[in-house]
DOVEXRO-921521 format. One record per residue (C-alpha): residue in one letter; x negated, y, z negated. Coordinates in steps of 0.5 Angstrom, whole numbers, padded with zeros to 4 digits, always signed. Last residue first. Layout:
<recs>
AXYZ ...
</recs>
This chain:
<recs>
P+0132-0028-0177 L+0131-0030-0184 V+0137-0029-0189 E+0135-0027-0196 P+0141-0028-0201 L+0147-0024-0201 I+0150-0020-0206 L+0158-0020-0205 S+0163-0014-0206 L+0170-0016-0206 Q+0176-0011-0204 N+0184-0012-0204 E+0183-0016-0211 M+0184-0023-0214 N+0182-0023-0221 E+0175-0025-0224 D+0174-0032-0226 S+0168-0033-0220 S+0166-0039-0217 G+0170-0038-0211 Q+0169-0031-0210 Q+0176-0027-0210 M+0181-0024-0205 T+0187-0021-0204 L+0192-0020-0198 G+0198-0016-0199 S+0195-0009-0197 N+0190-0011-0191 S+0183-0013-0194 K+0176-0010-0195 L+0170-0014-0196 V+0163-0011-0198 L+0156-0014-0197 E+0151-0012-0202 T+0144-0014-0200 G+0140-0017-0206 Q+0135-0021-0202 S+0133-0019-0195 I+0137-0020-0189 H+0132-0020-0183 Y+0135-0019-0176 G+0135-0022-0170 Q+0141-0026-0170 S+0143-0026-0178 T+0149-0030-0178 I+0154-0030-0184 Q+0160-0035-0184 L+0165-0033-0190 I+0169-0040-0191 A+0176-0039-0193 T+0180-0043-0199 Q+0188-0042-0200 I+0192-0039-0206 L+0199-0039-0204 G+0204-0034-0203 A+0204-0032-0196 L+0201-0038-0192 L+0194-0037-0188 E+0193-0041-0182 S+0189-0048-0182 N+0182-0050-0183 N+0180-0043-0185 T+0174-0038-0182 L+0172-0031-0184 A+0166-0029-0179 I+0161-0024-0180 T+0156-0023-0174 P+0149-0020-0174 L+0147-0015-0169 T+0143-0018-0163 H+0136-0015-0162 V+0134-0015-0155 V+0126-0016-0153 D+0125-0015-0145 F+0119-0018-0141 Q+0114-0015-0136 I+0109-0017-0131 K+0108-0012-0126 Q+0104-0014-0121 S+0097-0011-0119 H+0094-0013-0126 P+0089-0009-0129 L+0082-0013-0129 S+0081-0018-0134 L+0077-0017-0140 L+0071-0021-0143 E+0069-0019-0150 F+0062-0022-0151 K+0060-0022-0159 D+0064-0028-0162 V+0061-0033-0158 L+0066-0031-0153 L+0072-0027-0154 V+0077-0027-0148 C+0081-0021-0147 L+0087-0021-0142 Q+0090-0014-0140 N+0097-0011-0139 L+0103-0015-0140 R+0109-0010-0140 Y+0114-0010-0146 T+0121-0007-0145 G+0125-0006-0151 A+0127-0008-0158 E+0122-0007-0164 N+0120-0013-0168 V+0116-0017-0163 E+0112-0023-0167 S+0107-0026-0162 T+0105-0032-0159 L+0100-0034-0153 T+0100-0041-0150 L+0094-0043-0146 T+0094-0048-0140 N+0087-0050-0137 P+0085-0052-0130 G+0078-0053-0129 P+0072-0053-0133 K+0075-0054-0140 L+0076-0048-0145 I+0077-0050-0152 V+0081-0045-0156 N+0080-0043-0163 H+0086-0038-0164 C+0092-0035-0160 V+0094-0028-0159 L+0100-0024-0156 S+0098-0017-0157 R+0101-0010-0160 T+0095-0006-0162 F+0091-0009-0157 D+0090-0002-0153 S+0087-0003-0147 K+0079-0004-0146 S+0076-0001-0140 V+0073-0005-0135 T+0066-0004-0132 S+0063-0006-0125 I+0069-0004-0121 K+0067-0006-0114 R+0066-0001-0108 Y+0065-0004-0102 K+0072-0004-0099 G+0075+0001-0103 H+0071+0007-0102 S+0063+0009-0101 D+0062+0005-0095 T+0069+0005-0093 R+0070+0012-0092 R+0077+0015-0093 V+0083+0015-0089 L+0089+0012-0094 S+0089+0016-0100 K+0086+0022-0097 Q+0092+0022-0092 N+0098+0023-0097 K+0104+0025-0094 M+0104+0022-0088 E+0107+0026-0082 V+0113+0024-0077 N+0115+0030-0073 A+0121+0034-0070 A+0120+0040-0066 A+0123+0047-0065 L+0130+0046-0068 S+0135+0052-0067 K+0135+0056-0074 D+0134+0063-0070 Q+0127+0064-0072 K+0125+0057-0070 Y+0126+0051-0074 D+0121+0045-0075 L+0123+0038-0078 R+0118+0034-0082 V+0120+0026-0083 A+0116+0023-0088 L+0111+0017-0088 P+0108+0014-0094 L+0105+0008-0090 R+0108+0001-0092 L+0102-0004-0094 L+0099-0009-0090 F+0092-0006-0089 P+0092-0005-0097 N+0092-0013-0098 I+0095-0014-0105 P+0091-0018-0110 A+0093-0025-0112 L+0098-0025-0118 S+0104-0026-0113 E+0101-0032-0110 K+0099-0035-0117 S+0106-0035-0119 K+0109-0029-0124 R+0114-0030-0129 R+0117-0025-0134 N+0119-0020-0128 N+0123-0025-0123 E+0126-0029-0129 S+0129-0023-0133 S+0130-0016-0130 D+0137-0014-0126 R+0141-0016-0132 H+0137-0012-0137 R+0137-0006-0132 K+0144-0006-0132 E+0145-0006-0140 N+0140-0001-0141 K+0133-0002-0142 T+0129+0001-0149 G+0122+0004-0148 H+0116+0002-0145 H+0112-0002-0150 S+0105-0004-0149 I+0102-0011-0149 A+0095-0014-0149 A+0094-0021-0148 S+0089-0024-0153 I+0084-0030-0153 I+0081-0032-0160 S+0075-0036-0162 V+0073-0039-0155 H+0070-0046-0155 T+0067-0047-0149 D+0067-0054-0145 V+0062-0054-0140 P+0060-0051-0133 L+0065-0045-0134 H+0070-0044-0128 C+0076-0044-0132 E+0083-0045-0128 V+0088-0041-0131 D+0096-0043-0133 F+0098-0038-0138 T+0104-0039-0142 A+0107-0033-0146 T+0111-0034-0152 V+0115-0028-0156 K+0118-0029-0163 T+0123-0024-0165 S+0128-0029-0167 G+0135-0032-0164 P+0134-0030-0157 D+0127-0033-0157 V+0123-0029-0151 Q+0119-0033-0146 I+0114-0031-0142 D+0111-0035-0136 V+0104-0033-0132 D+0101-0037-0127 L+0094-0038-0123 L+0090-0033-0127 T+0083-0035-0125 L+0078-0035-0131 C+0070-0034-0131 D+0068-0030-0125 T+0074-0025-0126 L+0074-0024-0134 T+0070-0018-0133 G+0065-0016-0139 T+0065-0012-0145 W+0059-0013-0151 P+0061-0013-0158 P+0061-0007-0162 D+0056-0009-0165 P+0051-0013-0161 Q+0047-0019-0164 A+0042-0018-0159 T+0038-0025-0160 I+0045-0029-0161 L+0048-0025-0154 T+0041-0027-0150 K+0041-0034-0153 K+0048-0035-0150 M+0047-0032-0144 E+0041-0036-0143 E+0045-0042-0144 Y+0050-0041-0139 H+0044-0039-0134 K+0041-0046-0135 L+0048-0049-0135 R+0049-0046-0128 T+0042-0048-0125 T+0043-0055-0127 L+0050-0056-0124 D+0047-0054-0117 L+0050-0047-0115 E+0056-0046-0110 S+0060-0047-0116 T+0058-0040-0119 C+0061-0039-0126 A+0054-0040-0129 I+0051-0035-0124 S+0057-0030-0127 L+0055-0031-0134 C+0048-0030-0133 M+0050-0024-0129 K+0053-0021-0135 A+0048-0023-0140 Y+0043-0020-0135 K+0047-0013-0135 L+0047-0013-0142 M+0040-0015-0143 D+0037-0009-0139 G+0030-0010-0140 L+0028-0008-0133 K+0025-0015-0132 L+0031-0019-0134 Y+0035-0014-0130 S+0031-0016-0124 Q+0031-0024-0126 A+0039-0023-0126 L+0039-0020-0119 H+0035-0025-0116 L+0040-0031-0118 R+0046-0026-0116 A+0043-0025-0109 G+0043-0033-0108 A+0050-0034-0110 A+0052-0028-0106 L+0049-0031-0100 Q+0052-0038-0101 K+0059-0035-0102 W+0059-0030-0096 G+0067-0028-0097 D+0066-0022-0094 Q+0067-0018-0100 E+0063-0022-0105 Y+0057-0021-0099 C+0058-0014-0099 L+0058-0013-0106 L+0052-0017-0107 A+0048-0013-0102 N+0049-0007-0105 Q+0047-0010-0112 L+0041-0013-0109 F+0039-0006-0106 S+0040-0002-0112 T+0036-0008-0116 A+0030-0008-0111 T+0029+0000-0113 A+0029-0001-0120 Y+0025-0007-0120 D+0019-0004-0116 G+0014-0009-0118 I+0011-0010-0111 S+0014-0016-0110 W+0021-0014-0112 Y+0020-0008-0107 F+0019-0013-0102 K+0025-0018-0104 A+0029-0012-0104 L+0028-0010-0097 D+0030-0017-0095 Y+0037-0016-0099 G+0037-0009-0096 L+0037-0012-0089 S+0043-0016-0091 R+0046-0009-0093 A+0045-0006-0087 S+0047-0011-0082 R+0054-0011-0087 V+0054-0004-0086 R+0055-0004-0078 G+0058+0003-0077 I+0054+0006-0072 H+0050+0011-0077 K+0050+0005-0082 Y+0046+0001-0077 T+0041+0007-0076 G+0040+0008-0083 M+0038+0001-0084 A+0033+0000-0078 L+0030+0007-0080 E+0029+0005-0087 S+0026-0002-0085 L+0021+0001-0080 E+0019+0006-0086 L+0018+0001-0091 Y+0014-0003-0086 Q+0010+0003-0084 K+0008+0005-0092 S+0007-0002-0094 F+0002-0003-0088 E-0002+0003-0090 Q-0002+0001-0097 P-0004-0006-0095 C-0010-0004-0090 S-0012-0004-0083 L-0006-0008-0080 A-0001-0002-0080 K-0007+0003-0077 K-0008-0002-0072 L-0001-0003-0070 K+0000+0005-0070 E-0005+0006-0065 I-0003+0000-0061 P+0004+0004-0061 K+0001+0010-0059 A-0003+0007-0053 Y-0010+0009-0052 E-0012+0002-0054 E-0010-0001-0047 R-0013-0008-0048 L-0010-0011-0054 G-0012-0018-0054 S-0018-0017-0058 F-0014-0014-0064 I-0010-0020-0065 Q-0017-0024-0066 V-0020-0019-0070 S-0013-0020-0075 T-0014-0027-0075 H-0021-0027-0077 I-0019-0022-0083 Q-0014-0028-0085 E-0019-0033-0084 S-0024-0029-0089 T-0018-0029-0094 Q-0014-0023-0095 K-0011-0023-0102 Q-0003-0023-0102 G+0002-0021-0108 P+0004-0015-0103 M+0004-0017-0096 L-0003-0016-0092 G-0005-0023-0092 C-0006-0022-0084 L-0001-0028-0082 Q+0004-0025-0087 G+0003-0018-0085 L+0004-0020-0078 E+0010-0024-0079 E+0013-0017-0083 L+0011-0013-0077 K+0015-0018-0073 Q+0021-0017-0077 R+0021-0010-0078 A+0020-0009-0070 Y+0026-0014-0070 A+0030-0009-0075 W+0028-0003-0071 I+0031-0006-0064 G+0037-0008-0067 A+0039-0001-0069 T+0036+0001-0062 Y+0042-0002-0059 K+0048+0002-0062 S+0044+0008-0062 Y+0043+0008-0055 S+0050+0011-0054 E+0051+0016-0060 V+0044+0018-0058 H+0045+0019-0051 I+0052+0023-0052 T+0048+0027-0057 E+0043+0029-0053 K+0036+0028-0055 Y+0033+0023-0050 N+0026+0023-0051 E+0028+0018-0057 C+0030+0013-0052 T+0022+0012-0050 Q+0019+0012-0057 L+0024+0006-0058 I+0023+0002-0052 E+0015+0003-0053 L+0016+0001-0061 C+0020-0005-0059 S+0014-0007-0054 L+0009-0006-0059 F+0012-0011-0064 V+0014-0016-0059 W+0007-0016-0057 C+0004-0017-0064 A+0009-0022-0066 S+0007-0026-0059 A+0000-0025-0061 G+0001-0028-0068 Q-0003-0034-0067 T-0007-0034-0060 I-0003-0037-0055 S-0003-0043-0050 V+0003-0043-0046 D+0008-0049-0046 L+0012-0046-0040 L+0018-0047-0044 S+0015-0044-0050 L+0013-0038-0047 E+0019-0038-0043 R+0023-0037-0050 I+0019-0032-0052 C+0020-0028-0046 N+0028-0029-0046 H+0028-0026-0053 L+0024-0020-0051 Y+0029-0019-0045 P+0035-0020-0049 L+0033-0015-0054 T+0031-0010-0049 R+0037-0010-0044 E+0041-0006-0049 A+0036-0001-0050 V+0035+0000-0043 E+0042+0001-0042 S+0043+0006-0047 P+0037+0010-0043 K+0042+0011-0037 N+0040+0017-0033 A+0040+0014-0026 Y+0032+0015-0026 L+0032+0012-0033 L+0035+0006-0031 M+0031+0005-0025 A+0024+0006-0029 C+0027+0001-0034 Q+0028-0004-0029 R+0021-0003-0026 S+0018-0003-0034 F+0022-0010-0034 L+0018-0013-0028 Y+0011-0010-0030 N+0012-0013-0037 R+0015-0020-0035 F+0009-0020-0030 Q+0004-0019-0036 L+0007-0023-0041 V+0007-0029-0035 S+0000-0028-0034 T-0003-0025-0028 T-0008-0027-0023 N-0005-0029-0017 N-0009-0023-0013 Q-0002-0019-0011 I+0001-0020-0018 R-0006-0018-0021 A-0006-0012-0016 R+0001-0010-0019 E-0001-0010-0026 K-0007-0005-0024 T-0002-0001-0019 N+0003+0001-0025 V+0008+0004-0021 G+0011+0010-0023 T+0017+0012-0028 T+0013+0009-0034 I+0015+0005-0040 S+0009+0001-0042 L+0011-0006-0045 G+0006-0009-0050 D-0001-0011-0049 W-0002-0019-0050 S-0008-0021-0047 D-0012-0027-0046 L-0006-0032-0046 P-0007-0039-0044 S-0006-0041-0037 Q+0001-0043-0036 F+0003-0038-0031 Q-0002-0040-0026 T+0002-0047-0026 L+0008-0044-0023 W+0005-0043-0016 D+0004-0050-0015 P+0012-0052-0016 T+0014-0056-0022 E+0021-0059-0023 G+0021-0063-0029 L+0027-0060-0032 N+0023-0055-0036 F+0021-0053-0030 N+0028-0052-0027 L+0029-0047-0033 V+0022-0043-0031 F+0024-0043-0024 Q+0031-0040-0026 T+0028-0035-0030 F+0024-0033-0024 L+0030-0032-0019 A+0034-0028-0024 D+0028-0023-0025 L+0028-0023-0018 E+0035-0021-0017 D+0035-0016-0022 Y+0029-0013-0019 Q+0033-0012-0013 V+0039-0010-0016 L+0035-0004-0019 A+0034-0001-0013 E+0041-0001-0011 E+0042+0003-0017 Y+0037+0007-0016 V+0039+0010-0009 G+0034+0016-0009 L+0032+0015-0002 M+0025+0013-0005 E+0028+0008-0010 L+0031+0005-0004 V+0025+0004+0000 F+0021+0002-0006 A+0026-0004-0008 L+0025-0006-0001 E+0018-0007-0002 E+0019-0010-0008 Q+0022-0016-0004 L+0016-0017-0001 L+0012-0016-0007 F+0016-0022-0011 Y+0016-0026-0005 K+0008-0026-0005 C+0008-0027-0013 F+0013-0033-0012 S+0009-0037-0007 W+0011-0042-0002 G+0005-0047+0000 A+0010-0053+0000 Q+0017-0052+0001 N+0022-0051-0005 R+0022-0043-0004 R+0023-0043+0004 E+0030-0040+0003 R+0027-0034-0001 Q+0023-0033+0005 E+0029-0033+0010 R+0033-0028+0006 I+0027-0024+0005 I+0026-0023+0013 E+0034-0022+0014 E+0033-0017+0009 F+0028-0013+0013 K+0032-0014+0019 I+0038-0010+0015 L+0033-0006+0012 T+0031-0003+0019 R+0037-0002+0021 D+0040+0002+0015 Y+0033+0006+0015 A+0034+0008+0022 T+0042+0010+0021 L+0039+0014+0015 L+0035+0018+0019 L+0040+0019+0025 L+0045+0022+0020 R+0040+0026+0017 T+0037+0029+0023 N+0044+0030+0026 V+0046+0034+0020 V+0040+0038+0021 L+0040+0039+0029 G+0048+0041+0028 R+0046+0046+0023 W+0041+0049+0028 S+0046+0049+0033 G+0051+0053+0029 A+0046+0058+0025 S+0042+0060+0032 R+0045+0066+0034 S+0044+0069+0027 E+0037+0067+0027 S+0035+0069+0033 K+0027+0069+0034 L+0025+0064+0029 P+0032+0061+0029 N+0030+0058+0036 I+0036+0056+0039 V+0038+0049+0039 V+0039+0043+0044 L+0040+0036+0042 C+0039+0029+0045 R+0040+0023+0040 D+0048+0024+0040 A+0048+0023+0047 H+0045+0016+0047 K+0048+0012+0053 A+0046+0017+0058 G+0041+0020+0054 F+0035+0019+0057 D+0035+0022+0064 S+0042+0025+0064 K+0041+0028+0058 I+0034+0031+0059 K+0037+0033+0066 D+0043+0037+0063 F+0038+0040+0057 V+0034+0043+0063 T+0039+0046+0066 T+0043+0045+0072 R+0048+0050+0076 P+0045+0056+0073 L+0048+0060+0068 L+0051+0066+0071 K+0049+0073+0068 N+0052+0077+0062 S+0048+0073+0057 K+0041+0074+0061 R+0039+0080+0058 F+0040+0078+0051 D+0036+0072+0051 Y+0036+0067+0046 T+0030+0062+0046 E+0031+0055+0047 V+0029+0049+0043 L+0030+0042+0046 V+0030+0037+0041 I+0029+0029+0043 M+0031+0024+0038 W+0029+0017+0036 D+0031+0011+0033 N+0030+0005+0037 L+0023+0002+0036 N+0021-0004+0039 Y+0014-0003+0039 Q+0013-0003+0046 M+0020+0001+0047 L+0017+0006+0042 V+0011+0007+0047 R+0015+0007+0053 M+0019+0012+0050 W+0013+0017+0049 M+0011+0015+0056 E+0018+0017+0059 I+0018+0024+0055 D+0011+0026+0058 E+0013+0024+0065 R+0020+0028+0064 V+0015+0034+0061 T+0011+0035+0067 S+0013+0035+0074 K+0021+0035+0073 Y+0021+0039+0067 T+0017+0044+0070 D+0022+0044+0076 V+0028+0045+0071 D+0025+0051+0068 S+0027+0052+0060 C+0021+0048+0057 Q+0022+0049+0049 S+0020+0041+0048 W+0020+0037+0041 Y+0020+0029+0041 M+0023+0026+0035 H+0021+0019+0032 F+0025+0016+0026 M+0023+0011+0021 P+0015+0012+0020 Q+0012+0007+0016 D+0008+0008+0009 I+0015+0007+0005 L+0016+0000+0009 H+0010-0004+0007 H+0012-0010+0011 D+0007-0010+0016 G+0008-0017+0020 E+0007-0014+0027 K+0004-0007+0026 P+0008-0001+0024 L+0007+0006+0028 V+0002+0011+0025 D-0004+0008+0029 K+0000+0009+0035 T+0000+0016+0035 F+0006+0021+0033 P+0004+0027+0029 V+0006+0027+0022 F+0013+0030+0019 T+0015+0028+0011 A+0022+0028+0010 S+0028+0029+0006 V+0035+0026+0005 N+0039+0027-0001 V+0043+0021-0001 M+0051+0020-0003 K+0052+0012-0003 I+0058+0009+0001 A+0059+0002-0002 R+0057-0004+0002 G+0062-0006+0008 Y+0057-0011+0011 A+0053-0005+0014 R+0051+0002+0010 R+0055+0008+0010 W+0050+0013+0008 E+0054+0020+0006 T+0049+0026+0006 P+0047+0030+0000 E+0046+0038+0002 N+0040+0042+0001 P+0035+0036+0003 L+0034+0037+0010 S+0034+0045+0010 S+0027+0045+0007 S+0024+0041+0012 L+0027+0044+0018 T+0025+0051+0016 S+0018+0049+0014 E+0017+0045+0021 L+0019+0050+0025 S+0012+0053+0027 L+0009+0046+0027 F+0014+0044+0032 L+0013+0049+0037 D+0005+0048+0036 K+0006+0041+0037 D+0010+0041+0044 G+0011+0034+0045 A+0011+0029+0039 Y+0014+0029+0032 T+0013+0023+0027 V+0018+0022+0021 I+0016+0019+0015 P+0021+0018+0009 K+0019+0022+0003 R+0015+0020-0003 D+0015+0023-0010 I+0020+0018-0012 I+0015+0012-0011 S+0010+0015-0016 I+0003+0011-0016 E+0000+0009-0022 P-0007+0009-0025 I-0006+0008-0033 R-0011+0012-0037 D-0009+0020-0036 T-0005+0019-0042 G+0001+0022-0039 N+0001+0018-0033 M-0005+0018-0028 I-0004+0019-0020 K-0006+0014-0014 T-0005+0017-0007 T-0001+0011-0003 N-0003+0006+0002 M+0000+0000+0000 
</recs>
């Protein structure tokens, strides 16, 4: 490829710039005439885009046509087998300003014929003859000659190609008169130049197709085929059709991938063996808009490795995407590209130095991230951040892998073997000037610098994950970061990350991950000396069924030992959620007394039988119910099953909507709206509210009124608890909170119930009845029985009961000697409810 070499921004990598190249057009005939008009024509061509209607029904593209003009000679014409299309002239122009027919017949026509014969000899069919006339005001009123030079040219050469013979007025001598004809020349030149490229590319694509169909034949080389099809991509890139150029590179990418997959199935072409050679270089990606001539020369000489080839191909794909202003797609393609390359190294069984692949991935990630950061517009940042988060995380992962190999992780001491590994890794980095390489060398120079860069990458990855709303990924990354802080002795920071990760795991139901986080968190609390949280976490671990029984029993004993050692006064409080699950509640009120009995069906998650000195359930009084509400309550509120006690899904709640009517000044309706009364209660950030927020401390309710039971043995699995109490005051009572006292030093409190669990206590007035075996008869002394029922009241001893009768009826107590009277006073004994 005959191109001028340039350097990229670092002034180190030799490159060629395809985008700065222009289609080549030759000029013949009156060269002095053309040179006087060249600048005008060159500046006019790219002013407006032109429709490029390609063959086979392909999509129409708008192309800004420009051109580089060179003199017509046989040396510049394409030779047989020369496929460097961007170095070949695609269009040929002949210029003349002959105005005399006789002169044309004697000299100009012969010159044009010779020019045409050369074109036909090289099978070139894209040409144009331009006749330039000078507008003469003195001849404007005279009769035109019967035959002009332009008529002769069209007759001799344009019989079948009238659009290829044009006459224009010289714009340098009559600018106003030449505007129309000159515009026609510019438009025709654009169209014919694109037509020439279309015709050439159709032939070239046929050559490419033939070569691709020979891929299973002996002697076929993918590298030669790659360079052939890349010439087509170069032409499309030069014309500014970047999407079409990208298609060519994508096809080459897919073809190479298919060869590697077939190799794994036993098909091994000869050319593929060169990609199995051991790697001696693992430089990362170098994203530039030019063509790296050094890497392309390796492909041409069949000396490239699989990583070098992949780097070159992906850099060209990225260049097309960046030209098309699509940095987000560059980021989107990065991780699949990196994973695919690592897989191809494995499939091809390439021998590689330990840590080299991690080094290559790390450098490539930094190069992509550095490229994306050059696009600072908000629309680009929001778009590529969806993918750069994963790239930051992948770079952090590979840096950690390198740190492990080189002995730079906290707690490690570098050995001579690990130092030798570092030297071997650096030996495969040839482009030492690149910023990613400088950053890597600095990170692997000492443990302090490694920790600094590792934490920096981790924070960037977590921040980007949060920015795009992937909070789970950020929490998972924070869990790994907590282990790093733990290893350097920063237990407070490690605890913070572990707490966030644990909340995320519990919320999403990742029970196994949550169990592991609890184990690490317990050790963090122990290191920090926070014995209350340590005891709580030990209890939570003891109730975690995902862990083995030995671990659970160990932490249960640790919890008991901590309580005995600390002797907290007042007792510590914790949540009951981890230990007990409330399955069913049934509250019964004895109608003949003030006794209330509550039966709780619970499931205990503790690993062993546990003695509990007292279990109490706080109740609160909510006034006296009227008769109507008393009839509507009863069973629904006294009894709650497991399903009704489950937490309410906030997404299934009815929205508090209201109708709002807006009126005009004349009281006519202007608009009807539906609005939500309290938006703040529903629209809020999930990271800091609700979804990832958990109540860490529970306030204790008022246990002045409570249902209790003493000395209970809680067994692992289902348990039935019966709590009782005497309620002397009538009214409605609500169950508030359950409290379990462990080891007499640890109060476990339940969270507030989402459902109202309530019961009614109704006191019925005592009843008095005077009964007789038969009807009372006048004039006879008869015996009657006085029955007193206390119902829910307590009648104390010595209470006086006064009986009064109507006139004509007298009474006396059966064992009394007193006279019978209309009023009788009785002293009652004690009567219990």
